C-alpha positions, 0 to 999 in steps of 0.5 A, a space after each residue: 416344602 416344610 410348614 412348621 408347627 409350634 407346640 407347647 407342653 405343659 400341665 398345671 404347673 405353669 407361670 405366665 413365662 414358661 412352665 414349670 419342670 419337675 420330671 427330672 427329679 423324679 421320671 417315672 411321676 404320672 405327670 411326666 409319664 403325660 407329658 411324655 407321651 403327650 410329645 411322643 402322640 404329636 410326633 405320631 401324628 406328625 409321622 402319619 399325616 406325612 405319609 399321605 401326601 394329599 393331605 398337605 399336597 407334597 408339603 412336610 408338617 414339621 414339630 418346633 417344640 417350646 423347650 419347657 426348661 427355658 423361659 422363652 420371652 414373647 418376643 421369641 415366640 413372636 418372631 417365630 417362623 409357624 403357622 399354628 400351635 399344638 397345646 398347652 393342657 391347662 386352661 390357664 396357660 392356654 389363656 395366657 398363649 392365646 392373647 399372646 399368639 392373636 396378637 400375631 394373628 396365630 390361632 391355637 388347638 389346646 389339647 386340655 383347656 375344658 373352661 366355658 369362659 372360652 364358648 364366649 367366642 367374641 373375646 377367645 376367637 382363637 382357641 380350640 379345644 379338643 377335648 369337652 366343655 366343663 359343663 358336660 361334666 358338670 351335666 355327667 355329676 348331676 346324672 350320678 347325684 340323681 342316679 345315687 340319691 346325692 342330695 347334698 354334697 361337698 366340694 373342694 376345689 383349687 382356687 384356679 381358673 379349672 376349679 372355679 370353672 366346674 364349681 361354676 358349671 356344676 351350680 348351674 346345673 345343679 337343680 332345687 333336689 341337689 345343693 352344695 353345702 360345703 365349699 372349701 377352696 385351696 390355692 395350687 402353692 398351699 401347705 400340707 397342713 393348709 389340706 389338713 384344715 379342709 379336711 377336718 372342716 369337712 368332718 365338721 359336716 356328719 350329715 354330707 356322704 358324697 364329695 366332689 374334689 376339682 383339683 389339678 393334679 398337684 393339688 390331688 397328691 396333696 389331698 392324699 398326703 394330708 389325708 393320712 392324718 384322717 384316714 379312719 374318718 374320710 371312710 365316711 364319705 364318697 369322693 368324686 374326683 374330676 378329669 383334673 387329678 385323671 386316673 393316673 393318679 397314685 394314691 399312697 398304700 397307707 390310704 388306699 383302703 379309706 378310698 375304696 369305692 372312689 370315683 373318677 371321670 375322664 373323657 372317652 379317650 383310649 389310647 389309639 391301638 396303632 400309636 400303642 404299636 408305635 410306642 411298643 415298637 420305639 419303647 419295648 420297656 415303657 409301662 402306661 395305661 391305655 386311658 391315658 388322654 393322649 387322643 386329644 393330643 392327635 386330634 389337635 395336630 390333625 384338627 392342625 392338618 385339615 386347617 393348612 390342607 384348607 388353606 392350600 387348597 383355596 390358596 390353590 385354587 386362587 392361584 393355579 400354582 403351587 409355587 406362589 403358595 409356597 412363596 407365601 408360606 416363605 414370605 409371611 408369618 400371618 397365614 390365617 387358618 382360624 376360619 377353616 378351623 370353625 369350619 371343619 365338617 365332615 372329612 375323608 381324613 381320619 381323627 379329625 375333631 369337629 369344633 362346636 361353635 364354642 370353639 370346643 369338641 362334645 365327646 363322652 365320659 368313662 368312669 371309674 371306680 377306685 378298687 384294690 389299689 387301681 381304678 377301674 370301669 365301671 361305666 359310661 355316659 354320652 353327652 348327645 343323652 343325658 338319660 343314658 346313663 349305664 353304671 354297675 359300680 363294684 362297690 355300692 355307693 351310699 346315698 347323701 341326704 341330709 333331710 328326708 322328701 317330705 310328703 305329699 301335703 309337706 312343704 320344706 322349711 329350711 334349717 341350713 342352705 340345703 337341709 329342712 324340715 317338713 311342714 303340713 299345710 292346712 287341709 285346704 290349702 295346696 301346695 305351689 313352689 313349696 308354699 301352702 296357698 289358700 284355695 279361693 272360697 268355693 272350692 277345695 283342694 285334691 287329695 295330693 293338694 296340688 289343685 283346687 277344684 270346685 265345690 258342687 253347688 247345692 240348692 233347693 230345688 224340683 229336681 231332688 228326690 226329697 222335694 219330689 216327695 214333699 210336692 205329692 204330700 202336699 199336693 194330696 193334703 191341697 187336695 183332700 183340703 179342697 174336697 173337704 170345703 166342697 163338702 162344708 159348701 154343699 151341707 151348709 145348713 146341716 147342724 154338726 156343719 153350721 155350728 163351726 162355720 169358723 172352721 172354714 178359716 181353719 181349712 184355709 190355713 191347712 189349705 196355706 200350711 200345705 203351699 208354703 212347703 211347694 215355696 221352701 222347694 223353688 230354687 233360691 230368687 228374689 220372689 221365691 225369698 219374698 214369699 219365703 219371708 211371708 208365709 214362715 207364719 201366717 199358715 199357723 195364724 191362718 189355721 189356729 187363729 179360729 180355733 183359739 176363738 172356738 175353744 175360747 167360746 166354748 170354756 166361756 159358755 161352759 163357765 156362764 152355764 155353772 152361774 146366774 147369768 149376770 149379762 150376755 156373753 160378748 164376741 161370740 157372733 159369726 161377725 165378731 168371730 171373722 173381725 177377730 180372724 182377720 185382726 190376728 191374721 193381720 197381726 201377723 202379716 204385719 211381722 211378716 213385712 216388718 221382716 221384709 223391710 228390715 231384711 231384704 230378700 236377696 239370695 246369699 252364697 254361703 261356702 261350706 266344707 264340702 258344698 256352696 249352697 244358694 240359700 235366701 238370707 235370713 237370721 235366727 231372730 227374725 224367724 224367732 221373732 214371726 214364730 212367737 205369734 202362731 206359737 202362742 196360738 197353739 199354746 192357748 188352743 191347747 191351754 182351752 183344749 185342756 180346761 174343757 176338757 170335762 164338758 158333757 159327752 154332748 161337747 165331745 167336740 172339744 175332746 177331738 181340738 184338744 188331742 189335735 193341738 196335743 200332737 200340733 204342739 209337739 211336733 212344732 216344738 220338735 220342728 222348729 228345735 231341729 230346724 234351729 240346730 241344723 247348721 244347712 239352709 236347705 236341711 232347715 227348709 225340709 225339715 220345715 215342709 216336713 212340719 208343716 205338713 205333719 200338722 196339716 195332716 195333723 189337723 185334717 183328721 182330728 178336726 174335720 175327718 172326724 165330722 165328715 164320718 159323723 154327719 154320713 153315717 148319722 142316719 144310719 147309726 139312728 135308724 140302727 138304735 130306733 130299731 133296737 128299741 122297737 125290738 125290746 120294746 116288743 119282747 116285754 109286751 109279748 111277756 104280758 099278752 099272748 095276743 101282742 105276742 103274735 102280733 109281733 110277727 105282723 108287725 116285722 113283717 107289715 111295721 103297721 100297726 096302730 098301737 105300735 106306732 103310737 108306742 114307737 111315737 112316745 118312745 121317740 118323744 121320749 128320746 
């Protein structure tokens, strides 16, 4: 029983009525060699199938060629008795015949159709292809672009189905780092001058080094003919031709040198050794290339045989009678084997392709480089592993870059469709999707400006090392102040203490001056902010209000001693002095309350370049107003102390006050000035803390330490002074009277002579 297979032979130059045969005029044309080899490969595959009776169950497969020299009508094709069609090569021609044959429920297996449109199985359920889809070739081109750093490329394409398919698929797989800067479309029937115009347009883009060519075989021939005019300039480009042109392309000798290093891509389908032996036996003088893509043709015939095999197998199972299947083959033209082609799996039949869900096969590619007038294999790419690109060019390939990569802190500003300029982002910005994005408040960029990380939170707290120092100094000062108060209370009847009773208020001010730094080193809170504002100037007022009154009283007393007493001094009694002190403290308290009411204490978060601060709200204006009154008191006290600097030695206490105030005014001026110029509140508060502590230490030593020393060591000083005076008198009497000289030793032992006692009393009285 003979099973007919309809074989369609055609290349890219086709019409919808048939094929244009241009091989008679030049039998050595590579296209004609391809056509001849396709026919012989089909015959070879059919012979191999018919040799094995198990494949078609003793049926014979016979090929019915379509005569490409005739314009065969659609009716004639549809009326033919055949099971399946093989071919053609072109995607466009394959689409036409698949639509025609599907009317008669016939399937078609192409050995060259690679358009991705056939993957839409609902639209093209009857067409299958034994070559990979164009998307795989596009993925290979992407790998080459990444490998050789082709960041910008140009495309020359044929304005047909094959060229548009390759361009579309390449555009879908190229990532943002690679772009198509220039594209030229040429119609298959264009004249040579149109190719020359396309080359001239390409030469205007000096920054492009890589050109992808998606031409049909005939278009490639015309392109190389037109390249003769611009051959000197074309040396600057790296050309990459797709599978449509093929490695059988003949490049004119005059321009071969200028295309040295050109790459070509072919499906990994070397000619099977058994088919080569078949050709050698029948055509001994025939020259061919081992890389002629005849394997897809053999696979197409084998796929058809496998589908018929499965149909016959199922037919026999249903009828259990081979005669009924044979009768079916003779009585109907609608042997539907499309389902069997879709379900090809692993089998014991050799060289059977496995179609995927898109109706094509998945294969690998060889990479060729043109050198010394021929294409040589330099690499390999496997579709199943896109990173397995193995390539070793014979001639080095250049990069294609129109813009250098930007640095880590720069973004790309497009200047053309593909090229760009680099623009740096601000140090506080991050780069996200090629856009400078400002970090949120309280965050900062990392070194590469890719991530915003939170800044450290800085605030006053007791865990800081400076806070420990502040706490230690304030605690010591408070302890000394309390001890001084105890000493004052225990010795309140003594003259040296009694004359300075108002200084107890100053001592209380020193204690408050030591407590204030402890408030400043607390973590910011509403209570802490209230206390800091109220206590800002209060300790200074408590400390220097009594000293102002004392120095003023001494100054007025000193002035009244040089003039006739006209009237008594006012406001020098203890009650009046206390009232004046309370009045001054009230003034300072009123100003502090006004500050609190005018600016309600709240905890603020301030964002600094390298950290975040939690601080109490404050303003320089309010701080200045609340520091005015204490500063006036300090300056007034220093002024009265300066005015009374020439008092007699009996008023030597005023000198200690003057020196203390000079130092205090200097410390206050320096501390407040430094605090105002600092840009960080924690630094300001630490400056105020150490200023307060320095003033309290100077005040304790200058006003109280010397007085305590004088009080405790006064008796010893007087006793030594009396003894010295008595020794002087005794020495004078010994010179005047020997008797007294003898008695001086007795006096020194007993110290009980009446005459000496009388003399001593006289001296004491005089003293």
